[in-house]
Each structure stands twice: as C-alpha cells, then as structure tokens.
C-alpha positions as CSV (number, residue, x, y, z in Angstrom):
1,X,78.8,194.7,-58.2
2,X,75.1,195.5,-58.7
3,X,73.2,197.3,-56.0
4,X,71.0,194.3,-55.2
5,X,74.0,192.0,-54.6
6,X,75.5,194.3,-52.0
7,X,75.2,193.6,-48.3
8,X,73.4,196.2,-46.2
9,X,76.6,197.6,-44.7
10,X,78.4,197.7,-48.1
11,X,75.4,199.6,-49.6
12,X,75.2,201.9,-46.7
13,X,78.9,202.7,-47.1
14,X,78.5,203.4,-50.8
15,X,75.5,205.7,-50.1
16,X,77.5,207.6,-47.4
17,X,80.4,208.1,-49.8
18,X,78.0,209.5,-52.4
19,X,78.8,206.7,-54.9
20,X,75.1,205.7,-54.9
21,X,72.1,207.9,-54.0
22,X,69.4,206.7,-51.7
23,X,66.8,207.0,-54.5
24,X,69.1,204.9,-56.8
25,X,69.3,202.2,-54.1
26,X,65.5,202.2,-53.6
27,X,64.8,202.0,-57.4
28,X,67.2,199.1,-57.8
29,X,65.4,197.2,-55.0
30,X,62.0,198.1,-56.4
31,X,63.1,196.8,-59.9
32,X,64.3,193.6,-58.3
33,X,61.0,193.1,-56.5
34,X,59.0,193.7,-59.7
35,X,61.1,191.2,-61.7
36,X,61.0,188.4,-59.1
37,X,57.7,188.7,-57.2
38,X,55.6,186.7,-59.7
39,X,57.9,183.7,-59.1
40,X,58.8,184.2,-55.3
41,X,55.8,186.1,-53.8
42,X,57.8,187.3,-50.8
43,X,55.8,190.5,-50.4
44,X,52.2,191.3,-49.5
45,X,52.5,195.0,-49.9
46,X,55.1,197.2,-51.7
47,X,54.7,200.9,-51.3
48,X,56.5,202.3,-54.4
49,X,55.3,205.9,-54.1
50,X,56.0,206.0,-50.3
51,X,59.4,204.4,-50.9
52,X,60.5,207.2,-53.3
53,X,59.2,209.9,-51.0
54,X,61.1,208.4,-48.1
55,X,64.3,207.9,-50.1
56,X,64.2,211.6,-51.1
57,X,63.6,212.7,-47.5
58,X,66.5,210.5,-46.2
59,X,68.8,211.8,-48.9
60,X,68.1,215.4,-47.7
61,X,68.8,214.3,-44.1
62,X,72.1,212.8,-45.1
63,X,73.1,215.8,-47.2
64,X,72.4,218.0,-44.1
65,X,74.4,215.7,-41.9
66,X,71.4,214.8,-39.8
67,X,71.6,211.1,-40.6
68,X,74.8,209.2,-41.0
69,X,74.5,205.7,-39.5
70,X,75.7,202.5,-41.2
71,X,72.2,201.7,-42.4
72,X,71.2,205.2,-43.6
73,X,69.5,205.0,-47.0
74,X,69.5,201.2,-47.1
75,X,66.2,199.6,-48.1
76,X,64.6,197.1,-45.6
77,X,61.5,194.8,-45.8
78,X,59.3,194.3,-42.7
79,X,57.4,191.2,-41.8
80,X,53.7,191.9,-42.1
81,X,52.9,191.3,-38.4
82,X,54.9,194.3,-37.4
83,X,52.9,197.5,-37.5
84,X,53.8,200.3,-39.9
85,X,51.8,203.5,-39.6
86,X,49.8,204.2,-42.7
87,X,50.8,200.9,-44.4
88,X,48.7,197.7,-44.4
89,X,49.6,195.3,-41.7
90,X,47.6,192.1,-42.4
91,X,49.4,189.3,-40.5
92,X,48.8,187.3,-43.6
93,X,45.1,186.9,-42.6
94,X,41.8,187.8,-44.0
95,X,40.9,189.0,-40.5
96,X,43.3,192.0,-40.9
97,X,43.3,192.3,-44.7
98,X,42.0,195.9,-44.4
99,X,43.9,197.0,-41.3
100,X,46.1,200.1,-41.6
101,X,47.7,201.0,-38.2
102,X,47.8,204.5,-36.9
103,X,51.2,203.8,-35.3
104,X,54.5,202.2,-36.0
105,X,56.3,199.5,-34.1
106,X,59.2,200.6,-32.0
107,X,61.7,198.4,-33.9
108,X,60.7,200.0,-37.2
109,X,60.9,203.5,-35.7
110,X,64.5,202.7,-34.6
111,X,65.4,201.8,-38.2
112,X,63.7,204.8,-39.6
113,X,65.6,207.1,-37.1
114,X,68.7,205.5,-38.5
115,X,67.7,206.4,-42.0
116,X,66.3,203.1,-43.3
117,X,63.8,203.0,-46.2
118,X,61.0,200.5,-45.7
119,X,60.2,198.9,-49.1
120,X,57.2,197.0,-48.0
121,X,55.7,194.2,-45.9
122,X,56.6,190.5,-46.4
123,X,54.4,187.4,-46.5
124,X,54.1,185.1,-43.5
125,X,52.1,182.2,-42.2
126,X,48.8,183.6,-41.0
127,X,49.4,185.4,-37.6
128,X,52.9,183.8,-37.7
129,X,51.3,180.3,-37.1
130,X,53.2,177.9,-39.3
131,X,56.6,176.8,-40.5
132,X,56.2,177.0,-44.3
133,X,54.6,180.3,-45.2
134,X,51.8,178.3,-46.9
135,X,49.0,179.3,-44.5
136,X,48.9,183.0,-45.6
137,X,45.6,184.3,-46.9
138,X,47.6,186.1,-49.6
139,X,49.1,183.0,-51.1
140,X,52.2,180.9,-50.8
141,X,55.8,182.2,-50.8
142,X,58.4,180.0,-52.6
143,X,62.0,179.2,-51.8
144,X,64.4,181.2,-54.2
145,X,66.8,178.2,-54.2
146,X,64.1,176.0,-55.7
147,X,60.6,177.3,-56.2
148,X,59.1,173.8,-55.8
149,X,60.0,174.0,-52.1
150,X,58.9,176.1,-49.1
151,X,61.0,178.9,-47.7
152,X,60.2,177.9,-44.1
153,X,58.2,180.0,-41.7
154,X,56.7,181.9,-40.3
155,X,59.2,184.6,-41.5
156,X,59.4,182.9,-44.9
157,X,58.7,186.1,-46.8
158,X,61.5,188.0,-45.1
159,X,64.0,185.3,-45.6
160,X,63.0,184.6,-49.2
161,X,63.2,188.3,-50.0
162,X,66.7,188.5,-48.7
163,X,67.8,185.3,-50.4
164,X,66.3,186.4,-53.7
165,X,68.1,189.7,-53.5
166,X,64.9,191.7,-53.4
167,X,66.2,193.6,-50.4
168,X,69.5,193.7,-48.4
169,X,67.9,192.8,-45.1
170,X,64.6,192.4,-43.4
171,X,62.9,192.2,-40.0
172,X,61.2,189.0,-38.9
173,X,59.7,187.7,-35.7
174,X,60.6,184.5,-33.8
175,X,58.1,182.7,-31.5
176,X,59.5,179.2,-31.8
177,X,62.2,179.4,-34.5
178,X,60.3,181.6,-37.1
179,X,63.4,183.5,-38.0
180,X,66.1,180.8,-37.6
181,X,64.3,177.9,-39.4
182,X,63.4,179.9,-42.6
183,X,66.9,181.4,-42.6
184,X,68.3,177.9,-42.6
185,X,66.0,176.9,-45.5
186,X,66.8,180.0,-47.5
187,X,70.6,180.1,-47.0
188,X,70.6,183.4,-45.1
189,X,71.5,184.5,-41.6
190,X,68.7,184.9,-39.1
191,X,69.1,186.1,-35.5
192,X,66.7,185.9,-32.6
193,X,67.8,188.2,-29.7
194,X,67.5,187.5,-26.0
195,X,63.9,188.0,-24.9
196,X,63.4,191.7,-24.0
197,X,66.3,193.1,-26.1
198,X,64.0,194.4,-28.9
199,X,60.7,196.0,-28.1
200,X,57.6,194.0,-28.9
201,X,55.5,197.2,-29.1
202,X,53.8,197.1,-32.5
203,X,54.4,193.4,-33.0
204,X,51.0,191.7,-33.3
205,X,51.2,189.1,-30.6
206,X,51.1,185.4,-31.1
207,X,52.7,184.1,-27.9
208,X,53.6,187.1,-25.8
209,X,56.1,185.3,-23.5
210,X,57.9,183.9,-26.6
211,X,57.8,186.5,-29.4
212,X,60.9,188.5,-30.4
213,X,61.6,190.7,-33.4
214,X,65.0,190.0,-35.0
215,X,67.0,190.6,-38.2
216,X,67.4,188.6,-41.4
217,X,70.4,189.4,-43.6
218,X,72.9,187.9,-46.0
219,X,75.8,187.9,-43.5
220,X,76.5,188.1,-39.8
221,X,77.8,191.6,-39.9
222,X,74.6,193.0,-41.3
223,X,72.6,191.1,-38.6
224,X,74.9,192.7,-35.9
225,X,74.3,196.2,-37.4
226,X,70.6,195.8,-37.5
227,X,70.4,194.4,-34.0
228,X,72.5,197.2,-32.7
229,X,70.0,199.6,-34.3
230,X,66.8,198.1,-33.0
231,X,67.9,197.0,-29.5
232,X,66.5,199.6,-27.1
233,X,64.6,199.9,-23.9
234,X,60.9,200.9,-24.5
235,X,58.6,202.0,-21.7
236,X,55.7,200.9,-24.0
237,X,56.7,197.3,-23.6
238,X,56.5,195.8,-20.1
239,X,59.0,193.1,-21.1
240,X,61.6,195.4,-22.5
241,X,65.1,195.3,-20.9
242,X,67.4,198.2,-20.4
243,X,70.9,197.1,-21.8
244,X,74.2,198.9,-22.1
245,X,76.0,196.2,-24.1
246,X,74.4,196.7,-27.4
247,X,77.5,197.6,-29.5
248,X,77.1,194.3,-31.4
249,X,79.4,195.3,-34.3
250,X,82.3,195.2,-31.9
251,X,81.8,191.5,-31.5
252,X,82.8,190.8,-35.1
253,X,86.1,189.2,-34.5
254,X,87.4,186.1,-36.4
255,X,88.6,184.5,-33.2
256,X,87.1,181.7,-31.1
257,X,90.3,180.7,-29.3
258,X,89.5,179.3,-25.9
259,X,85.8,179.4,-26.5
260,X,83.9,176.3,-25.1
261,X,81.1,175.0,-27.3
262,X,78.8,172.2,-26.3
263,X,76.9,169.9,-28.7
264,X,73.8,168.3,-27.2
265,X,73.9,164.6,-27.9
266,X,70.1,164.4,-28.2
267,X,70.2,166.7,-31.2
268,X,71.9,164.2,-33.5
269,X,69.6,161.1,-33.0
270,X,66.7,159.8,-35.0
271,X,64.8,162.2,-37.2
272,X,67.9,164.3,-38.3
273,X,68.7,164.1,-42.0
274,X,72.1,162.6,-42.5
275,X,73.3,165.4,-44.8
276,X,72.2,168.0,-42.3
277,X,74.0,166.1,-39.6
278,X,77.2,166.0,-41.6
279,X,77.1,169.7,-42.5
280,X,76.5,170.8,-38.9
281,X,79.2,168.6,-37.5
282,X,81.6,169.9,-40.2
283,X,80.8,173.4,-38.9
284,X,81.6,172.3,-35.4
285,X,85.0,170.9,-36.7
286,X,85.6,174.3,-38.4
287,X,85.2,176.1,-35.1
288,X,87.4,173.5,-33.4
289,X,90.1,174.1,-36.0
290,X,89.9,177.8,-35.2
291,X,90.8,177.2,-31.6
292,X,87.4,176.5,-29.9
293,X,87.0,173.6,-27.5
294,X,84.1,171.5,-28.7
295,X,82.5,168.5,-26.9
296,X,79.3,166.6,-26.6
297,X,77.1,166.8,-23.5
298,X,73.7,165.8,-22.3
299,X,71.0,168.4,-22.3
300,X,68.0,167.3,-20.3
301,X,64.3,167.9,-20.9
302,X,64.7,169.1,-24.5
303,X,62.7,166.1,-25.7
304,X,59.7,167.7,-24.1
305,X,60.3,171.2,-25.6
306,X,58.0,170.8,-28.6
307,X,55.0,169.6,-26.5
308,X,55.6,172.3,-23.9
309,X,56.0,175.0,-26.6
310,X,52.8,174.2,-28.4
311,X,50.7,174.1,-25.2
312,X,52.0,177.5,-24.1
313,X,52.0,179.1,-27.5
314,X,48.5,178.0,-28.4
315,X,47.2,179.0,-24.9
316,X,48.6,182.5,-25.4
317,X,47.5,182.7,-29.0
318,X,43.9,181.8,-28.0
319,X,44.0,184.7,-25.5
320,X,45.7,187.2,-27.8
321,X,43.5,186.5,-30.8
322,X,40.3,186.9,-28.8
323,X,40.5,190.7,-29.6
324,X,39.7,190.0,-33.2
325,X,35.9,189.9,-33.0
326,X,34.8,191.9,-36.0
327,X,33.7,194.8,-33.8
328,X,36.6,197.3,-33.4
329,X,38.8,196.6,-36.4
330,X,39.5,194.0,-39.0
331,X,37.2,191.7,-40.9
332,X,33.5,191.9,-40.1
333,X,31.0,189.3,-41.5
334,X,27.8,190.4,-43.1
335,X,25.1,191.3,-40.6
336,X,23.4,188.3,-39.1
337,X,21.3,187.3,-36.1
338,X,22.7,189.1,-33.0
339,X,26.0,189.9,-31.5
340,X,27.1,186.3,-30.7
341,X,26.4,185.3,-34.3
342,X,28.4,188.3,-35.5
343,X,31.4,187.2,-33.4
344,X,31.1,183.6,-34.5
345,X,30.7,184.3,-38.2
346,X,33.4,187.0,-38.3
347,X,36.0,184.7,-36.6
348,X,34.9,181.7,-38.7
349,X,35.4,183.5,-41.9
350,X,38.3,185.7,-40.9
351,X,40.6,183.1,-39.6
352,X,42.2,180.3,-41.6
353,X,42.4,176.6,-40.7
354,X,45.8,176.6,-38.9
355,X,44.8,179.6,-36.7
356,X,41.5,178.0,-35.8
357,X,43.4,174.8,-34.9
358,X,45.7,176.6,-32.5
359,X,42.9,178.6,-31.0
360,X,41.0,175.4,-30.3
361,X,44.0,173.8,-28.8
362,X,44.7,176.8,-26.7
363,X,41.1,177.0,-25.4
364,X,41.3,173.3,-24.6
365,X,44.5,173.4,-22.5
366,X,43.1,176.4,-20.6
367,X,39.7,175.0,-19.9
368,X,38.5,173.8,-16.5
369,X,39.7,170.3,-15.8
370,X,42.7,170.5,-18.2
371,X,44.5,173.6,-17.0
372,X,46.5,171.7,-14.4
373,X,47.1,168.7,-16.6
374,X,48.4,170.6,-19.6
375,X,49.1,174.3,-19.2
376,X,50.6,174.2,-15.7
377,X,52.7,171.2,-16.6
378,X,54.0,172.9,-19.7
379,X,55.0,175.9,-17.6
380,X,56.9,173.6,-15.2
381,X,58.6,172.0,-18.2
382,X,59.5,175.4,-19.5
383,X,61.2,176.3,-16.2
384,X,63.1,173.0,-16.2
385,X,64.3,173.6,-19.7
386,X,65.6,177.0,-18.6
387,X,67.4,175.4,-15.7
388,X,69.0,172.8,-18.0
389,X,70.3,175.6,-20.2
390,X,71.6,177.5,-17.2
391,X,73.6,174.5,-16.2
392,X,74.9,174.1,-19.8
393,X,76.0,177.8,-20.0
394,X,77.8,177.4,-16.7
395,X,80.1,175.1,-18.6
396,X,80.0,176.3,-22.2
397,X,80.0,179.6,-23.9
398,X,77.7,178.4,-26.7
399,X,75.6,175.5,-27.7
400,X,75.8,174.3,-31.3
401,X,73.3,172.2,-33.2
402,X,71.1,172.0,-36.3
403,X,68.6,174.8,-37.1
404,X,66.2,172.3,-38.6
405,X,66.1,168.5,-38.9
406,X,65.9,168.6,-42.7
407,X,66.3,171.0,-45.6
408,X,63.3,172.8,-47.1
409,X,60.4,170.4,-47.8
410,X,58.4,170.5,-51.0
411,X,55.3,172.7,-51.3
412,X,52.3,171.0,-49.9
413,X,54.3,168.3,-48.1
414,X,52.8,169.3,-44.7
415,X,49.3,170.0,-45.9
416,X,47.8,166.8,-44.5
417,X,50.2,166.3,-41.6
418,X,50.5,169.3,-39.3
419,X,52.1,167.2,-36.6
420,X,55.1,166.7,-38.8
421,X,55.3,170.5,-39.3
422,X,55.2,171.0,-35.6
423,X,58.0,168.5,-35.0
424,X,60.2,170.4,-37.5
425,X,60.6,173.0,-34.7
426,X,62.4,170.6,-32.4
427,X,65.7,172.4,-32.4
428,X,64.5,176.0,-32.2
429,X,61.6,176.2,-29.7
430,X,63.9,175.7,-26.6
431,X,65.5,179.0,-27.1
432,X,62.2,180.8,-27.0
433,X,61.1,178.8,-23.9
434,X,64.3,179.8,-22.2
435,X,64.4,183.4,-23.6
436,X,67.8,182.7,-25.1
437,X,69.5,184.3,-28.2
438,X,70.0,182.2,-31.2
439,X,71.4,182.5,-34.7
440,X,71.2,180.4,-37.9
441,X,74.2,180.6,-40.2
442,X,74.5,178.8,-43.5
443,X,76.9,175.9,-43.4
444,X,76.4,173.9,-46.6
445,X,73.9,172.4,-49.1
446,X,72.4,169.0,-49.5
447,X,72.6,166.9,-52.7
448,X,69.6,168.7,-54.1
449,X,71.4,172.1,-53.7
450,X,69.1,173.2,-50.8
451,X,70.7,175.2,-48.0
452,X,71.6,173.9,-44.5
453,X,71.9,176.1,-41.5
454,X,73.8,175.6,-38.2
455,X,72.3,177.1,-35.0
456,X,74.3,178.7,-32.3
457,X,72.6,179.5,-28.9
458,X,74.1,181.7,-26.3
459,X,73.3,182.5,-22.7
460,X,70.9,185.3,-21.9
461,X,72.3,188.6,-23.1
462,X,75.4,186.8,-24.6
463,X,74.7,187.8,-28.3
464,X,78.3,189.0,-28.6
465,X,79.8,185.6,-28.0
466,X,77.3,184.1,-30.4
467,X,78.0,186.7,-33.1
468,X,81.8,186.2,-32.7
469,X,81.5,182.5,-33.3
470,X,79.0,183.0,-36.2
471,X,81.3,185.5,-37.8
472,X,84.3,183.2,-37.5
473,X,82.4,180.4,-39.0
474,X,81.2,182.6,-41.9
475,X,84.7,183.9,-42.5
476,X,86.3,180.5,-42.7
477,X,83.5,178.8,-44.7
478,X,83.2,178.5,-48.4
479,X,79.4,178.4,-48.5
480,X,77.5,179.9,-51.5
481,X,75.5,182.9,-50.3
482,X,73.1,183.6,-53.1
483,X,70.9,181.2,-55.1
484,X,71.0,183.6,-58.0
485,X,74.8,184.1,-57.9
486,X,75.2,180.3,-57.7
487,X,72.9,179.6,-60.6
488,X,70.2,178.1,-58.3
489,X,66.7,179.5,-57.9
490,X,65.4,177.1,-60.5
491,X,61.8,176.2,-61.1
492,X,60.8,172.6,-61.3
493,X,58.3,171.3,-63.7
494,X,54.8,172.0,-62.6
495,X,55.5,175.2,-60.7
C-alpha cells in the first residue's frame, strides 16, 4: 500500500516500527499535493522547506524516545483560519492575505507536541462563511469525487485534501456544520466535538458561541485519535472545559447492543433528496441489525434552527470582524481622506461579498429597534432547541439523521441564491446551537457516484457513544472510502 493511501494510525504505526521514516512520509504527501493541487486546489499554503525541517526534527525526537504517540511523524493539514506561528493564516480573505501570526493555536500545538508534521494550510470559504468553499479570495476548491462539484464548506479544503489523499487527516472548524457537511460531500469522516472540548485559542472567530475545532479523517479511528490528542483544557480560552474522559480510542468497539437511537421525523420530510433519505435509513437499519434499538420521535423547534443560527452567527460575526479595520494588521487600503475613510475603504476592499452580507445582517439584528425582535428571540429559540435535545437524550443515546439534504451541488449552483445555501445547513446547525458533539460518516453514494453521509449526534460530552456507533457502522458497511481508489475523481467537460 502506498503511503498516501494509509490511514493516519496505520502510517503512524509504520513510522514507529521504522518501516517508513518521517521524511519519507512527508515527501510522499508533498508529492501527492504537487500532483493534484492544480485540479483540486485544497491548499492555500504549502510549506515544503518547513515540512522537511520539521520531519527531520520529529525523526530525531522519535529516535531519542522523546516522541512516540500514535500520530508521531504523520503529516497533517490545517484549515487556514487556525493560527500557525510563522506561517500565513489568511482565513481565505484578502483582508488577511499578508497575516503571519506570531503564535500557534493550542489545538495545533497539541498535535505538534504529539509529533505531527504540519504540511500546510487548507482553503476555506472566506472567514469560514459559506457552505461550498467558493467564496475564498484564493479561488475555488473542487470535490475530488467529481471536480465539477463543490466539496462543501467551510472546511472544504480540509475535507477535499483528505479525500484526494493529499494528507491522512486534517483540522477543520465547525460553526454550523462546517466540518460535517463537507465531510459528507467528500466521503470522509468529520467530527465536531462538544463545545469547550477543544481550545478555540488561535481559531479566528466567526461565531464565538458556536465555533469548534475538530478532525477530518478517512475513518472513525483516526478521528478518535486526533480528538484524543487535541482535547485539552486551556486557560487561554474562557470557554474551555476540563475533562477527564478524553481516552476516545477506547470507545472503538464494534458493539451497539442495547443502544437507543432516535430518528427525528422532521428530518425526513420535504427538501430531503430521496437517495440521501434511502442511504441514511439504510444506515439506521444497519445499526438496528447490530443490536441497537432504533425508533422515530418528534424533535421540536428544529424547524427554527436555521433562522436562529444565522441571526446569532451573523451578530457575532459582525462583532468579531470589527477588529479588521486596516490599522493594526491585515489589508490596508491606499491612503485616502481621513481615518473614517480608511476604515471604510479597507473593509470594503478587504472583505468579499458573502462576508459583507453577514456583517450587514449582523449589524441589522443588533441595531436599536431590532435587537429584541431578532437577536433576543433567536437566543430564546437557541435555549428551547437545547431543551428539546436534553429531552431527547433523556430517552436516547444518540440521534441519527442526514448530514446534508442533498449530495454535493455543482460549482456555481448557489452563486445567485445564497438562501438555498443557508438552508443546506438545516441538519447541522442545531448541534452548534446546543453545543452538542456530532459526526458525519459515509453511508453510500447517489446515482452520480457522489458520497452521502449520515450524521450521529450525542449528548454533551458523549463523544464515546457517538464514536462507538460510528465505528460499528463503518465496520459493517461496504462503502468506498477513496474517490481515487474507486476510479472516481473524474473531471467533467468544461472544468
């Protein structure tokens, strides 16, 4: 098996057993990136010189017995809204196209302490605002299964890189489904942890009460290993939670006997593609055949989740992005008439259309006269959604449903209809509003050969139950993991 086809844990094992050197693994990944990037464009930055130096340093640490974890020496890609000291962190925006942080995000530091080798920074929708990875200032990322289609977003670069075998695993961020939805579109596994499990320090904020860093990988075991590595309490993050139950690899048991799984009836109504519905229900039947008790139930208030999410997320985005003013760092417009004009011109030129749209919406819902009507009402709805999930998890161990209402759309399909793009988050935003963990696992393909993902949600801090069910589903399924191994990844005429 070639190095680029190996899972992160398998490659880590081969490196520890001295069958492969850290530098060999890094060079194989760099060669893969070079050969595929013109077609996929999953990366914004690849630091080849830095990668080789880091690989040599990690090899010395391993030879000295200093570093010996399951991910030691394994290359990783990092979404470009997660700070990496000395390496461009652009957020896919002109505003930060020259920003090189002086510090590294805690999640990345955790990986580096475990011996990981950061290959580069992956493309994303500008400031993580989008669901297709088409709003990036640096260009569009394409789906490795079919390059006429989007990879999803906003972590589309990370998911595409893993699916295209450009790296074994990657970090993404999830504000309203930005890991789980592109994971579904790209046929990989994407995990959003419980809010507070992974430090947000060094993650450029979109919606501070919603954002979480999480792993993207080719299988559930790799996601569990990465989460176990990056989950930690961090005094630099006021929302960080101190947990003792972070031995997530121990949850990988092919056993769901006695587990109760609820399927919300409202998730299978109008708007859900029939092929997606059939694949997700087939996944539920698979778990049922493995001993789980599966039944439908009513989950209230989720029909209001998208509206509440976009009010809250845009309000927080408008506040968070106020710091980008062309004064302290980032893009600055050419000198013009006064300070106010400098602010206006820098922000007008530095931000793209989707970011401006969300800033304006956020400013509107926070403005005098509309704060009570929109923002406070959205916060009350968020609280009710959390209550509904609390009731659900009093009865069920997990909630199962689609990760997205359809498979990957064609490039440009949402260009003139942002509302349709927003509604595509209908199955994922609730987990962020309630702070819940969620995972998307491949469960099939549609007639066009595009991947379909099933989503599993757990109660707060119940990642182990979620991983156990996801692992069982993965072990019993026959789903093709790689578009390259399956002969997919085709280009349609006109690409």
